[in-house]
N, C-alpha and C positions, 0 to 999 in steps of 0.2 A: 504494500500500500504506500502511495506517495503522501507526503505531508501537504496539508492545506496551505495554499499560498496566501500570505497576508495581504490584505487590501492596501493600496498605497495610502500613505498619510499625507495630507496637504497642510501647508502652513502659509499664513499670510505674513509677509515680511515687511516690517516698517523700514523705510529707507531714508537716507540723508543724501541729498544731491548737491554736489559742488559744481558750479558752472565753470566752463572752460576759462582758463587764464594762462598768460604766458609762463607763469611759474610751474604750471602743470602741462606744458607742451600743448596748450589749447585743447585738451581732452576733458571730457566729463568724467567725474569720479562719483561713483555711487557706493555708499556704505550701508551695511546692515548692522547698526549699532548694537543690536541684541546679541550678535555673534562677534565678540571682540576680535578685531583685526580683519574682519571679512569685508572686502571691498573689491571693486572692479572698475576698469577704465574703458572708455569707448570714444570714438570720434563723434558719435551722436548720442543723445540721451537714450534712445531705444537700444543702441548697440551696448551701451554701458549696462543697462538693465538686463539685457539678455545674457551678457557676460556674468553679471552678478548671480543670475539663476544657477549657472554652472558652478560657480564658486560656492554658493550656499549649499548646493547638493553635495559637493565634496566635503564641506565642513560637517554636514549632518551625517554623512557616511563615517567620517572619522569619529564623531561623537559616539555613534552607535558601536563602532568597533571597540572603542576604549571604555564603553559603559558609562559615558558622561551623560547626565540628564540634558535633554534638549531644552534650551530656555525660550521656547516658542509655544504659542497656543495653537493646537490643531484646529482646523476649520473643516466644514462638511464637504466642500467641493473646491474646484479650481476656478471659481467665478470672481476672484478678487483681483485687484490691479497687478500685484507682483506675488505670484504664488509658486512655490516649489513643492515637489513631492519627493519622497524618499522611501 
């Protein structure tokens, strides 16, 4: 018998956006302050947000592997502005 596969868990991520500036090579920086050190860059805001999704998913995978509690509140679906699943 195979084990039952767990349903994906979705999280809404609060973000902090830094607008492009010469000191940041004119790139957007988007941070997920609830996950210390979790941030991503992009030449557009959409690109930075998409990059952040990948980074957050990697952070969550590491948290799970190391048994660290995830400091985010789960949500019911992926209908929020920036949502990742793990």
